[in-house]
Gaussian input, Z-matrix of N, CA and C with variables (Angstrom, degrees):
# hf/3-21g

backbone

0 1
 N
 C     1     B1
 C     2     B2     1     A1
 N     3     B3     2     A2     1     D1
 C     4     B4     3     A3     2     D2
 C     5     B5     4     A4     3     D3
 N     6     B6     5     A5     4     D4
 C     7     B7     6     A6     5     D5
 C     8     B8     7     A7     6     D6
 N     9     B9     8     A8     7     D7
 C    10    B10     9     A9     8     D8
 C    11    B11    10    A10     9     D9
 N    12    B12    11    A11    10    D10
 C    13    B13    12    A12    11    D11
 C    14    B14    13    A13    12    D12
 N    15    B15    14    A14    13    D13
 C    16    B16    15    A15    14    D14
 C    17    B17    16    A16    15    D15
 N    18    B18    17    A17    16    D16
 C    19    B19    18    A18    17    D17
 C    20    B20    19    A19    18    D18
 N    21    B21    20    A20    19    D19
 C    22    B22    21    A21    20    D20
 C    23    B23    22    A22    21    D21
 N    24    B24    23    A23    22    D22
 C    25    B25    24    A24    23    D23
 C    26    B26    25    A25    24    D24
 N    27    B27    26    A26    25    D25
 C    28    B28    27    A27    26    D26
 C    29    B29    28    A28    27    D27
 N    30    B30    29    A29    28    D28
 C    31    B31    30    A30    29    D29
 C    32    B32    31    A31    30    D30
 N    33    B33    32    A32    31    D31
 C    34    B34    33    A33    32    D32
 C    35    B35    34    A34    33    D33
 N    36    B36    35    A35    34    D34
 C    37    B37    36    A36    35    D35
 C    38    B38    37    A37    36    D36
 N    39    B39    38    A38    37    D37
 C    40    B40    39    A39    38    D38
 C    41    B41    40    A40    39    D39
 N    42    B42    41    A41    40    D40
 C    43    B43    42    A42    41    D41
 C    44    B44    43    A43    42    D42
 N    45    B45    44    A44    43    D43
 C    46    B46    45    A45    44    D44
 C    47    B47    46    A46    45    D45
 N    48    B48    47    A47    46    D46
 C    49    B49    48    A48    47    D47
 C    50    B50    49    A49    48    D48
 N    51    B51    50    A50    49    D49
 C    52    B52    51    A51    50    D50
 C    53    B53    52    A52    51    D51
 N    54    B54    53    A53    52    D52
 C    55    B55    54    A54    53    D53
 C    56    B56    55    A55    54    D54
 N    57    B57    56    A56    55    D55
 C    58    B58    57    A57    56    D56
 C    59    B59    58    A58    57    D57
 N    60    B60    59    A59    58    D58
 C    61    B61    60    A60    59    D59
 C    62    B62    61    A61    60    D60
 N    63    B63    62    A62    61    D61
 C    64    B64    63    A63    62    D62
 C    65    B65    64    A64    63    D63
 N    66    B66    65    A65    64    D64
 C    67    B67    66    A66    65    D65
 C    68    B68    67    A67    66    D66
 N    69    B69    68    A68    67    D67
 C    70    B70    69    A69    68    D68
 C    71    B71    70    A70    69    D69
 N    72    B72    71    A71    70    D70
 C    73    B73    72    A72    71    D71
 C    74    B74    73    A73    72    D72
 N    75    B75    74    A74    73    D73
 C    76    B76    75    A75    74    D74
 C    77    B77    76    A76    75    D75
 N    78    B78    77    A77    76    D76
 C    79    B79    78    A78    77    D77
 C    80    B80    79    A79    78    D78
 N    81    B81    80    A80    79    D79
 C    82    B82    81    A81    80    D80
 C    83    B83    82    A82    81    D81
 N    84    B84    83    A83    82    D82
 C    85    B85    84    A84    83    D83
 C    86    B86    85    A85    84    D84
 N    87    B87    86    A86    85    D85
 C    88    B88    87    A87    86    D86
 C    89    B89    88    A88    87    D87
 N    90    B90    89    A89    88    D88
 C    91    B91    90    A90    89    D89
 C    92    B92    91    A91    90    D90
 N    93    B93    92    A92    91    D91
 C    94    B94    93    A93    92    D92
 C    95    B95    94    A94    93    D93
 N    96    B96    95    A95    94    D94
 C    97    B97    96    A96    95    D95
 C    98    B98    97    A97    96    D96
 N    99    B99    98    A98    97    D97
 C   100   B100    99    A99    98    D98
 C   101   B101   100   A100    99    D99
 N   102   B102   101   A101   100   D100
 C   103   B103   102   A102   101   D101
 C   104   B104   103   A103   102   D102
 N   105   B105   104   A104   103   D103
 C   106   B106   105   A105   104   D104
 C   107   B107   106   A106   105   D105
 N   108   B108   107   A107   106   D106
 C   109   B109   108   A108   107   D107
 C   110   B110   109   A109   108   D108
 N   111   B111   110   A110   109   D109
 C   112   B112   111   A111   110   D110
 C   113   B113   112   A112   111   D111
 N   114   B114   113   A113   112   D112
 C   115   B115   114   A114   113   D113
 C   116   B116   115   A115   114   D114
 N   117   B117   116   A116   115   D115
 C   118   B118   117   A117   116   D116
 C   119   B119   118   A118   117   D117
 N   120   B120   119   A119   118   D118
 C   121   B121   120   A120   119   D119
 C   122   B122   121   A121   120   D120
 N   123   B123   122   A122   121   D121
 C   124   B124   123   A123   122   D122
 C   125   B125   124   A124   123   D123
 N   126   B126   125   A125   124   D124
 C   127   B127   126   A126   125   D125
 C   128   B128   127   A127   126   D126
 N   129   B129   128   A128   127   D127
 C   130   B130   129   A129   128   D128
 C   131   B131   130   A130   129   D129
 N   132   B132   131   A131   130   D130
 C   133   B133   132   A132   131   D131
 C   134   B134   133   A133   132   D132
 N   135   B135   134   A134   133   D133
 C   136   B136   135   A135   134   D134
 C   137   B137   136   A136   135   D135
 N   138   B138   137   A137   136   D136
 C   139   B139   138   A138   137   D137
 C   140   B140   139   A139   138   D138
 N   141   B141   140   A140   139   D139
 C   142   B142   141   A141   140   D140
 C   143   B143   142   A142   141   D141
 N   144   B144   143   A143   142   D142
 C   145   B145   144   A144   143   D143
 C   146   B146   145   A145   144   D144
 N   147   B147   146   A146   145   D145
 C   148   B148   147   A147   146   D146
 C   149   B149   148   A148   147   D147
 N   150   B150   149   A149   148   D148
 C   151   B151   150   A150   149   D149
 C   152   B152   151   A151   150   D150
 N   153   B153   152   A152   151   D151
 C   154   B154   153   A153   152   D152
 C   155   B155   154   A154   153   D153
 N   156   B156   155   A155   154   D154
 C   157   B157   156   A156   155   D155
 C   158   B158   157   A157   156   D156
 N   159   B159   158   A158   157   D157
 C   160   B160   159   A159   158   D158
 C   161   B161   160   A160   159   D159
 N   162   B162   161   A161   160   D160
 C   163   B163   162   A162   161   D161
 C   164   B164   163   A163   162   D162
 N   165   B165   164   A164   163   D163
 C   166   B166   165   A165   164   D164
 C   167   B167   166   A166   165   D165
 N   168   B168   167   A167   166   D166
 C   169   B169   168   A168   167   D167
 C   170   B170   169   A169   168   D168
 N   171   B171   170   A170   169   D169
 C   172   B172   171   A171   170   D170
 C   173   B173   172   A172   171   D171
 N   174   B174   173   A173   172   D172
 C   175   B175   174   A174   173   D173
 C   176   B176   175   A175   174   D174
 N   177   B177   176   A176   175   D175
 C   178   B178   177   A177   176   D176
 C   179   B179   178   A178   177   D177
 N   180   B180   179   A179   178   D178
 C   181   B181   180   A180   179   D179
 C   182   B182   181   A181   180   D180
 N   183   B183   182   A182   181   D181
 C   184   B184   183   A183   182   D182
 C   185   B185   184   A184   183   D183
 N   186   B186   185   A185   184   D184
 C   187   B187   186   A186   185   D185
 C   188   B188   187   A187   186   D186
 N   189   B189   188   A188   187   D187
 C   190   B190   189   A189   188   D188
 C   191   B191   190   A190   189   D189
 N   192   B192   191   A191   190   D190
 C   193   B193   192   A192   191   D191
 C   194   B194   193   A193   192   D192
 N   195   B195   194   A194   193   D193
 C   196   B196   195   A195   194   D194
 C   197   B197   196   A196   195   D195
 N   198   B198   197   A197   196   D196
 C   199   B199   198   A198   197   D197
 C   200   B200   199   A199   198   D198
 N   201   B201   200   A200   199   D199
 C   202   B202   201   A201   200   D200
 C   203   B203   202   A202   201   D201
 N   204   B204   203   A203   202   D202
 C   205   B205   204   A204   203   D203
 C   206   B206   205   A205   204   D204
 N   207   B207   206   A206   205   D205
 C   208   B208   207   A207   206   D206
 C   209   B209   208   A208   207   D207
 N   210   B210   209   A209   208   D208
 C   211   B211   210   A210   209   D209
 C   212   B212   211   A211   210   D210
 N   213   B213   212   A212   211   D211
 C   214   B214   213   A213   212   D212
 C   215   B215   214   A214   213   D213
 N   216   B216   215   A215   214   D214
 C   217   B217   216   A216   215   D215
 C   218   B218   217   A217   216   D216
 N   219   B219   218   A218   217   D217
 C   220   B220   219   A219   218   D218
 C   221   B221   220   A220   219   D219
 N   222   B222   221   A221   220   D220
 C   223   B223   222   A222   221   D221
 C   224   B224   223   A223   222   D222
 N   225   B225   224   A224   223   D223
 C   226   B226   225   A225   224   D224
 C   227   B227   226   A226   225   D225
 N   228   B228   227   A227   226   D226
 C   229   B229   228   A228   227   D227
 C   230   B230   229   A229   228   D228
 N   231   B231   230   A230   229   D229
 C   232   B232   231   A231   230   D230
 C   233   B233   232   A232   231   D231
 N   234   B234   233   A233   232   D232
 C   235   B235   234   A234   233   D233
 C   236   B236   235   A235   234   D234

   B1=1.4447
   B2=1.5107
   B3=1.3145
   B4=1.4531
   B5=1.5275
   B6=1.3006
   B7=1.4553
   B8=1.5318
   B9=1.3100
   B10=1.4531
   B11=1.5202
   B12=1.3191
   B13=1.4564
   B14=1.5218
   B15=1.3182
   B16=1.4517
   B17=1.5194
   B18=1.3160
   B19=1.4625
   B20=1.5286
   B21=1.3136
   B22=1.4628
   B23=1.5229
   B24=1.3292
   B25=1.4629
   B26=1.5270
   B27=1.3347
   B28=1.4602
   B29=1.5234
   B30=1.3188
   B31=1.4600
   B32=1.5213
   B33=1.3240
   B34=1.4548
   B35=1.5254
   B36=1.3249
   B37=1.4697
   B38=1.5233
   B39=1.3123
   B40=1.4659
   B41=1.5223
   B42=1.3126
   B43=1.4583
   B44=1.5219
   B45=1.3225
   B46=1.4684
   B47=1.5249
   B48=1.3196
   B49=1.4697
   B50=1.5188
   B51=1.3243
   B52=1.4657
   B53=1.5238
   B54=1.3166
   B55=1.4672
   B56=1.5304
   B57=1.3248
   B58=1.4721
   B59=1.5252
   B60=1.3217
   B61=1.4565
   B62=1.5271
   B63=1.3214
   B64=1.4594
   B65=1.5291
   B66=1.3340
   B67=1.4584
   B68=1.5322
   B69=1.3431
   B70=1.4666
   B71=1.5235
   B72=1.3246
   B73=1.4665
   B74=1.5247
   B75=1.3240
   B76=1.4604
   B77=1.5218
   B78=1.3422
   B79=1.4663
   B80=1.5312
   B81=1.3314
   B82=1.4697
   B83=1.5235
   B84=1.3137
   B85=1.4554
   B86=1.5272
   B87=1.3058
   B88=1.4579
   B89=1.5228
   B90=1.3144
   B91=1.4533
   B92=1.5205
   B93=1.3203
   B94=1.4670
   B95=1.5288
   B96=1.3384
   B97=1.4570
   B98=1.5234
   B99=1.3317
   B100=1.4606
   B101=1.5285
   B102=1.3445
   B103=1.4602
   B104=1.5280
   B105=1.3277
   B106=1.4662
   B107=1.5226
   B108=1.3292
   B109=1.4639
   B110=1.5298
   B111=1.3295
   B112=1.4628
   B113=1.5304
   B114=1.3266
   B115=1.4613
   B116=1.5275
   B117=1.3267
   B118=1.4637
   B119=1.5276
   B120=1.3202
   B121=1.4614
   B122=1.5315
   B123=1.3392
   B124=1.4649
   B125=1.5263
   B126=1.3179
   B127=1.4641
   B128=1.5263
   B129=1.3278
   B130=1.4686
   B131=1.5244
   B132=1.3253
   B133=1.4600
   B134=1.5290
   B135=1.3285
   B136=1.4581
   B137=1.5232
   B138=1.3143
   B139=1.4499
   B140=1.5147
   B141=1.3300
   B142=1.4678
   B143=1.5304
   B144=1.3210
   B145=1.4673
   B146=1.5242
   B147=1.3387
   B148=1.4669
   B149=1.5239
   B150=1.3212
   B151=1.4632
   B152=1.5269
   B153=1.3224
   B154=1.4654
   B155=1.5243
   B156=1.3184
   B157=1.4664
   B158=1.5238
   B159=1.3259
   B160=1.4634
   B161=1.5116
   B162=1.3262
   B163=1.4668
   B164=1.5217
   B165=1.3218
   B166=1.4689
   B167=1.5206
   B168=1.3246
   B169=1.4647
   B170=1.5234
   B171=1.3321
   B172=1.4700
   B173=1.5222
   B174=1.3209
   B175=1.4667
   B176=1.5281
   B177=1.3256
   B178=1.4683
   B179=1.5257
   B180=1.3179
   B181=1.4610
   B182=1.5232
   B183=1.3180
   B184=1.4592
   B185=1.5257
   B186=1.3155
   B187=1.4663
   B188=1.5280
   B189=1.3403
   B190=1.4686
   B191=1.5221
   B192=1.3309
   B193=1.4689
   B194=1.5291
   B195=1.3167
   B196=1.4627
   B197=1.5204
   B198=1.3337
   B199=1.4693
   B200=1.5235
   B201=1.3244
   B202=1.4715
   B203=1.5284
   B204=1.3152
   B205=1.4671
   B206=1.5236
   B207=1.3137
   B208=1.4621
   B209=1.5227
   B210=1.3249
   B211=1.4587
   B212=1.5293
   B213=1.3336
   B214=1.4692
   B215=1.5273
   B216=1.3167
   B217=1.4701
   B218=1.5201
   B219=1.3018
   B220=1.4632
   B221=1.5169
   B222=1.3330
   B223=1.4704
   B224=1.5212
   B225=1.3274
   B226=1.4630
   B227=1.5354
   B228=1.3391
   B229=1.4527
   B230=1.5369
   B231=1.2982
   B232=1.4736
   B233=1.5080
   B234=1.2805
   B235=1.4423
   B236=1.4370
   A1=108.85
   A2=116.33
   A3=119.61
   A4=109.61
   A5=114.86
   A6=121.08
   A7=110.33
   A8=116.10
   A9=120.91
   A10=108.08
   A11=115.90
   A12=119.94
   A13=109.18
   A14=115.06
   A15=122.00
   A16=109.59
   A17=115.57
   A18=119.61
   A19=108.18
   A20=115.57
   A21=120.41
   A22=110.76
   A23=116.15
   A24=120.99
   A25=111.21
   A26=116.67
   A27=120.25
   A28=110.65
   A29=116.08
   A30=120.05
   A31=111.07
   A32=117.05
   A33=120.64
   A34=110.50
   A35=116.67
   A36=120.38
   A37=111.40
   A38=117.18
   A39=120.41
   A40=111.22
   A41=116.83
   A42=121.42
   A43=109.90
   A44=116.68
   A45=120.46
   A46=111.23
   A47=116.87
   A48=120.64
   A49=110.21
   A50=117.27
   A51=120.72
   A52=111.25
   A53=116.80
   A54=120.08
   A55=110.54
   A56=116.57
   A57=120.38
   A58=110.74
   A59=116.44
   A60=120.62
   A61=110.90
   A62=117.56
   A63=120.53
   A64=111.33
   A65=116.25
   A66=119.78
   A67=110.43
   A68=117.12
   A69=121.04
   A70=112.91
   A71=116.75
   A72=120.25
   A73=114.02
   A74=117.33
   A75=120.66
   A76=113.25
   A77=116.09
   A78=120.42
   A79=110.05
   A80=114.64
   A81=122.42
   A82=109.04
   A83=116.27
   A84=120.02
   A85=108.74
   A86=115.73
   A87=122.54
   A88=107.34
   A89=116.27
   A90=120.23
   A91=111.56
   A92=115.69
   A93=120.10
   A94=110.74
   A95=117.47
   A96=121.01
   A97=111.00
   A98=116.26
   A99=120.53
   A100=111.30
   A101=116.51
   A102=120.31
   A103=110.99
   A104=117.64
   A105=120.76
   A106=110.71
   A107=116.99
   A108=121.51
   A109=109.81
   A110=116.21
   A111=121.03
   A112=110.88
   A113=116.61
   A114=120.95
   A115=111.00
   A116=117.27
   A117=120.88
   A118=110.97
   A119=115.84
   A120=120.51
   A121=110.46
   A122=116.33
   A123=119.70
   A124=111.12
   A125=116.89
   A126=120.60
   A127=110.74
   A128=116.90
   A129=120.32
   A130=112.07
   A131=116.35
   A132=120.39
   A133=113.54
   A134=117.16
   A135=120.74
   A136=113.07
   A137=117.03
   A138=121.38
   A139=113.55
   A140=119.07
   A141=119.79
   A142=113.27
   A143=117.00
   A144=120.38
   A145=110.10
   A146=116.46
   A147=120.50
   A148=111.08
   A149=116.26
   A150=121.26
   A151=110.36
   A152=116.23
   A153=120.42
   A154=111.31
   A155=117.97
   A156=121.03
   A157=109.66
   A158=116.65
   A159=119.98
   A160=112.10
   A161=116.39
   A162=120.11
   A163=111.30
   A164=116.87
   A165=120.07
   A166=111.11
   A167=117.18
   A168=120.53
   A169=110.77
   A170=117.14
   A171=120.95
   A172=110.41
   A173=116.53
   A174=120.51
   A175=110.76
   A176=117.10
   A177=120.26
   A178=110.43
   A179=117.55
   A180=121.32
   A181=110.72
   A182=116.58
   A183=121.01
   A184=110.79
   A185=117.53
   A186=120.60
   A187=111.66
   A188=117.37
   A189=119.96
   A190=110.53
   A191=116.63
   A192=119.90
   A193=111.14
   A194=116.74
   A195=119.97
   A196=110.08
   A197=117.79
   A198=120.78
   A199=110.83
   A200=116.35
   A201=119.83
   A202=110.55
   A203=117.22
   A204=120.31
   A205=110.94
   A206=117.03
   A207=120.16
   A208=111.07
   A209=116.33
   A210=119.96
   A211=110.66
   A212=116.06
   A213=120.10
   A214=110.93
   A215=116.87
   A216=120.53
   A217=111.31
   A218=117.39
   A219=121.46
   A220=109.77
   A221=116.49
   A222=120.59
   A223=113.34
   A224=117.56
   A225=121.11
   A226=113.35
   A227=115.79
   A228=118.73
   A229=110.70
   A230=114.14
   A231=121.08
   A232=109.10
   A233=116.40
   A234=121.57
   A235=113.96
   D1=136.65
   D2=177.69
   D3=-78.39
   D4=164.51
   D5=-179.36
   D6=-62.54
   D7=141.31
   D8=178.16
   D9=-75.81
   D10=127.01
   D11=179.60
   D12=-135.30
   D13=159.62
   D14=-178.41
   D15=-125.91
   D16=151.45
   D17=173.15
   D18=-67.04
   D19=167.14
   D20=179.01
   D21=-57.92
   D22=-42.67
   D23=-178.97
   D24=-67.32
   D25=-42.28
   D26=178.80
   D27=-63.64
   D28=-44.25
   D29=-179.65
   D30=-63.21
   D31=-39.46
   D32=178.11
   D33=-62.91
   D34=-44.95
   D35=-179.75
   D36=-65.80
   D37=-43.37
   D38=179.07
   D39=-64.94
   D40=-37.59
   D41=177.18
   D42=-62.87
   D43=-43.25
   D44=178.11
   D45=-62.81
   D46=-38.64
   D47=177.97
   D48=-62.26
   D49=-44.13
   D50=178.00
   D51=-63.68
   D52=-42.43
   D53=179.40
   D54=-62.99
   D55=-43.55
   D56=177.92
   D57=-61.50
   D58=-43.34
   D59=-178.85
   D60=-61.90
   D61=-48.07
   D62=-179.21
   D63=-63.44
   D64=-37.88
   D65=179.19
   D66=-67.92
   D67=-46.06
   D68=-175.72
   D69=-72.93
   D70=-41.05
   D71=-173.65
   D72=-90.06
   D73=-31.64
   D74=-174.34
   D75=-118.86
   D76=0.69
   D77=-175.92
   D78=50.91
   D79=43.38
   D80=-175.83
   D81=-127.46
   D82=126.04
   D83=176.47
   D84=-83.05
   D85=127.84
   D86=-179.98
   D87=-112.81
   D88=119.68
   D89=179.87
   D90=-68.19
   D91=164.15
   D92=-178.18
   D93=-60.22
   D94=-44.10
   D95=-179.21
   D96=-60.96
   D97=-46.88
   D98=-179.85
   D99=-63.94
   D100=-40.77
   D101=179.61
   D102=-65.46
   D103=-40.72
   D104=178.04
   D105=-66.04
   D106=-40.63
   D107=178.00
   D108=-62.04
   D109=-44.70
   D110=178.96
   D111=-64.50
   D112=-41.71
   D113=176.99
   D114=-59.94
   D115=-45.17
   D116=178.06
   D117=-60.37
   D118=-40.32
   D119=178.84
   D120=-64.03
   D121=-46.60
   D122=178.75
   D123=-61.95
   D124=-40.68
   D125=179.70
   D126=-62.58
   D127=-40.51
   D128=179.85
   D129=-69.38
   D130=-43.29
   D131=-172.80
   D132=-87.70
   D133=-42.05
   D134=-175.51
   D135=-101.09
   D136=-26.45
   D137=-177.65
   D138=-51.43
   D139=-50.22
   D140=-179.62
   D141=-60.52
   D142=-33.01
   D143=179.64
   D144=-66.90
   D145=-46.74
   D146=178.59
   D147=-66.78
   D148=-39.22
   D149=179.39
   D150=-61.41
   D151=-48.60
   D152=-179.43
   D153=-64.58
   D154=-36.57
   D155=176.89
   D156=-63.43
   D157=-41.16
   D158=176.95
   D159=-62.17
   D160=-40.60
   D161=177.50
   D162=-63.09
   D163=-43.13
   D164=179.09
   D165=-63.92
   D166=-40.43
   D167=177.54
   D168=-63.69
   D169=-42.35
   D170=179.19
   D171=-65.45
   D172=-39.86
   D173=178.97
   D174=-64.17
   D175=-42.14
   D176=179.22
   D177=-63.74
   D178=-41.11
   D179=178.05
   D180=-63.33
   D181=-44.12
   D182=179.27
   D183=-62.72
   D184=-42.42
   D185=179.02
   D186=-63.49
   D187=-37.36
   D188=176.68
   D189=-63.64
   D190=-41.38
   D191=178.43
   D192=-66.04
   D193=-40.40
   D194=178.10
   D195=-63.11
   D196=-41.14
   D197=177.04
   D198=-60.66
   D199=-40.66
   D200=178.57
   D201=-64.06
   D202=-43.14
   D203=177.48
   D204=-62.78
   D205=-42.07
   D206=178.16
   D207=-61.35
   D208=-41.42
   D209=177.46
   D210=-62.59
   D211=-43.46
   D212=179.04
   D213=-62.76
   D214=-42.98
   D215=178.86
   D216=-64.97
   D217=-40.04
   D218=177.88
   D219=-61.25
   D220=-38.83
   D221=178.20
   D222=-65.53
   D223=-21.57
   D224=179.93
   D225=-86.83
   D226=-11.89
   D227=-178.10
   D228=-62.39
   D229=143.15
   D230=177.16
   D231=-91.49
   D232=136.51
   D233=-176.08
   D234=-90.95

């Protein structure tokens, strides 16, 4: 898997979310540099976990659809 990266706009928005969270929950002002550093850290450490969970969820959904198609095809078989 390649490194998780964000566009400039995405990174700016995510940084703002982190800054808002620290201000609201901890009454702590987080500078842009610190928020970006923290975001990069979260992306490196937690990103792969969330990414892999998303893949597993997508795979389970795809398998359910394939099972439905198989059932439909079985129903079309001539006896």
